KOLSE-93238 format. One line per field, with one value per residue (C-alpha): residue in three letters; x, y, z. Coordinates in steps of 0.25 Angstrom, whole numbers. Layout:
N
code (ALA	...);
x (X	...);
y (Y	...);
z (Z	...);
END
This chain:
297
code (MET	LEU	VAL	LEU	GLY	ARG	PRO	GLU	ILE	ARG	PHE	GLY	PHE	TYR	CYS	LEU	SER	VAL	ILE	LEU	LEU	TYR	LEU	LEU	CYS	VAL	GLY	VAL	GLU	SER	ASP	LEU	PRO	ALA	LEU	SER	GLN	LYS	VAL	THR	GLU	TYR	GLY	HIS	PHE	PHE	PHE	ILE	GLY	LEU	LEU	ALA	ALA	THR	VAL	ALA	ASN	SER	THR	GLY	ALA	GLY	GLY	GLY	ILE	ILE	PHE	LEU	PRO	ALA	PHE	MET	ALA	LEU	GLY	VAL	THR	PRO	GLN	GLN	ALA	LEU	ALA	THR	SER	PHE	ALA	ILE	GLN	CYS	PHE	GLY	MET	THR	SER	GLY	ALA	LEU	ALA	TRP	LEU	ASN	PHE	SER	ARG	SER	GLU	TRP	GLU	SER	ARG	GLN	SER	ARG	TRP	HIS	GLY	PHE	SER	GLY	ILE	LEU	PHE	VAL	SER	SER	LEU	GLY	SER	ILE	ILE	GLY	LEU	VAL	LEU	ALA	GLN	GLN	PHE	ILE	PRO	SER	ALA	PRO	PHE	ASN	ILE	HIS	VAL	LEU	PHE	SER	VAL	PHE	SER	LEU	PHE	VAL	GLY	PHE	ALA	VAL	LEU	TYR	ARG	THR	LEU	ARG	TYR	LYS	GLU	GLU	GLY	LEU	GLY	ARG	GLN	THR	GLY	LEU	SER	HIS	ASN	GLU	LYS	VAL	VAL	LEU	PHE	PHE	ILE	SER	VAL	ALA	GLY	GLY	ALA	ILE	THR	ALA	TRP	LEU	SER	ILE	GLY	ILE	GLY	GLU	ILE	LEU	ALA	ILE	VAL	LEU	LEU	ARG	LEU	GLY	TYR	ARG	VAL	HIS	ILE	ALA	VAL	ALA	ALA	ALA	VAL	CYS	VAL	SER	SER	ILE	SER	VAL	LEU	THR	GLY	VAL	ILE	TYR	HIS	ALA	ASN	LEU	GLY	ASP	VAL	ILE	ASN	TYR	ASN	ILE	LEU	LEU	PHE	ALA	ALA	PRO	ALA	ALA	MET	ILE	GLY	GLY	ALA	ILE	ALA	ARG	ARG	VAL	ALA	VAL	LEU	LEU	GLY	ALA	LYS	ARG	LEU	LYS	ILE	MET	MET	ALA	CYS	TRP	ILE	ILE	ILE	SER	ALA	ILE	VAL	TYR	LEU);
x (-34	-46	-45	-30	-42	-49	-45	-40	-30	-26	-25	-16	-5	-8	-3	9	16	18	22	32	34	41	47	56	57	58	60	71	78	82	91	80	82	73	59	60	74	64	52	62	69	59	47	42	43	28	23	30	22	11	11	14	6	-6	-3	1	-8	-20	-14	-6	6	17	22	33	36	36	46	56	61	57	64	77	75	77	89	85	92	84	86	81	69	65	66	60	47	43	44	35	25	23	14	8	3	0	-8	-14	-17	-26	-33	-37	-39	-50	-54	-56	-61	-71	-75	-75	-89	-98	-92	-83	-82	-74	-63	-65	-50	-42	-38	-34	-28	-18	-12	-6	-2	3	10	15	21	28	34	39	44	52	57	64	68	77	82	84	85	88	76	84	83	76	63	59	61	54	40	40	36	27	22	18	13	3	1	-3	-12	-19	-21	-26	-36	-42	-44	-51	-60	-70	-70	-67	-78	-79	-68	-65	-71	-65	-54	-43	-40	-27	-22	-23	-18	-3	-1	-4	6	15	14	14	27	32	29	33	47	44	40	52	61	54	45	30	26	18	5	6	7	-3	-15	-11	-14	-26	-30	-30	-36	-49	-50	-54	-45	-48	-42	-32	-24	-30	-22	-10	-10	-10	1	8	8	12	23	30	28	35	46	48	56	67	68	68	78	90	91	91	83	71	71	64	66	59	47	46	39	33	27	18	14	12	3	-6	-6	-9	-21	-29	-25	-36	-44	-36	-39	-56	-55	-52	-58	-55	-50	-44	-36	-32	-26	-20	-14	-9	-4	6	10	15	22	30	32	38	46	53	56);
y (-22	-29	-41	-48	-52	-63	-75	-81	-72	-73	-89	-86	-74	-89	-99	-90	-86	-99	-103	-93	-93	-110	-102	-92	-100	-117	-116	-106	-110	-126	-127	-124	-130	-142	-137	-142	-133	-122	-122	-119	-110	-102	-108	-95	-86	-91	-85	-73	-74	-77	-65	-52	-53	-57	-44	-35	-39	-38	-23	-18	-17	-24	-39	-33	-29	-45	-50	-41	-42	-56	-60	-51	-55	-70	-67	-61	-48	-35	-38	-51	-48	-36	-44	-56	-45	-42	-54	-60	-49	-50	-65	-60	-46	-51	-62	-49	-39	-48	-56	-41	-37	-52	-41	-28	-37	-46	-30	-23	-31	-26	-11	-6	7	3	-2	9	17	6	2	16	14	0	9	21	14	6	12	19	9	4	13	21	4	2	16	13	-2	2	17	17	2	5	15	27	31	22	16	8	21	31	18	13	26	29	15	18	31	26	14	20	28	18	9	22	27	14	10	26	27	15	6	10	13	10	20	28	21	34	32	39	54	61	66	52	45	53	54	38	38	43	38	22	24	29	15	9	12	9	-3	-5	-5	-10	-21	-14	1	2	-6	-2	15	13	6	18	29	20	20	34	38	30	17	4	-2	-14	-5	0	-13	-22	-7	-8	-27	-22	-10	-20	-31	-25	-16	-28	-35	-23	-22	-39	-37	-27	-41	-49	-43	-41	-54	-64	-54	-62	-74	-86	-94	-85	-82	-96	-97	-83	-81	-92	-85	-70	-77	-81	-69	-61	-69	-70	-56	-50	-59	-55	-40	-41	-49	-40	-30	-16	-8	-22	-22	-5	-9	-22	-15	-4	-15	-18	-5	-3	-14	-12	-1	-6	-15	-8	2);
z (-48	-41	-50	-47	-32	-40	-35	-46	-49	-35	-35	-48	-39	-28	-38	-46	-33	-30	-41	-41	-26	-30	-43	-34	-23	-28	-44	-43	-30	-34	-22	-8	3	4	9	24	26	17	28	42	34	29	33	45	31	28	41	40	25	28	42	36	22	31	36	27	16	28	30	20	23	18	22	23	38	43	29	28	48	47	34	41	54	47	42	28	22	21	5	6	16	7	-5	0	8	-7	-12	-1	-3	-17	-14	0	-4	-20	-12	-3	-12	-21	-8	-8	-23	-18	-8	-16	-25	-18	-14	-25	-29	-16	-12	-22	-18	-6	-15	-25	-30	-24	-35	-39	-26	-31	-43	-38	-24	-32	-43	-33	-23	-38	-41	-26	-23	-39	-36	-23	-26	-39	-33	-16	-15	1	8	6	22	34	28	38	50	41	36	51	58	45	48	63	63	51	58	72	63	58	72	80	67	69	84	83	74	68	60	43	35	18	18	7	-7	-16	-26	-23	-25	-36	-26	-13	-27	-30	-15	-14	-24	-18	-6	-13	-19	-5	-2	-11	-9	6	2	-10	5	13	8	14	12	2	7	21	16	7	17	25	14	10	25	26	13	18	11	15	25	16	5	10	13	0	-9	1	0	-18	-17	-8	-19	-30	-24	-20	-33	-36	-30	-30	-41	-38	-29	-36	-48	-34	-36	-23	-14	-10	1	-7	1	9	-1	-1	10	15	0	2	17	10	-2	13	19	6	3	19	23	15	23	38	35	30	41	53	49	43	56	63	47	51	65	58	47	59	67	58	51	68	66	54	56	72	64	57	65);
END
């Protein structure tokens, strides 16, 4: 996994993303309005995408908490909002994942023990998330209960818990430097299955849950956020296939403006997180989780 953080791979991702956006948003729809009219109608989505991706990739929590309410407030249907959120996060979270993998690769050379077990965390949680997401999309496309309220209550609880613990105790040390035990892998797998299902319904969930669990297991906040961003990227890349096969549910006009901004936000988010430091990053994460809970209540 760490090899994916190499500069040439990141550069290739950005080039392919630009080509794909052109083909999707210009080549496919020849009757799109003039560029100036597009900027007037959809230009504000650039700033929404930039903000959402920067915060999401700095904290590990998904950007859908900004995308979904913002899109629906601007007249986008719930189905389009969910599908478009998935599509935008494919660009933003993947950009962030490659940036975090580059960071882990650089630290691996000098602080190898700090990232011990990182690949195992990614494998177990990604597998669980994909299974939960695909099962939910195929068999339970609509949440069987009020997932918004349940997720909000959970987020409020853990958000305040993380905030209280961070403010009370000193800066974190080296953090856990051992891999997951067998029992921890089993627990993490099933938690990730649940997180994947929530992501299928809300376009967020797995990143937030995974970051919280890893912090509770004693891992450094940078490892928790890096894993959350990487697994979120894998999850949305898997989940967007379902929405693409539904037909015209992804709003390509919004995608044209929000996706490039999301890639920029994902690229700079890792630097923002490192500059903040561990304690301030945890505070930012906790506040973002609390805000997301309030928005969904």
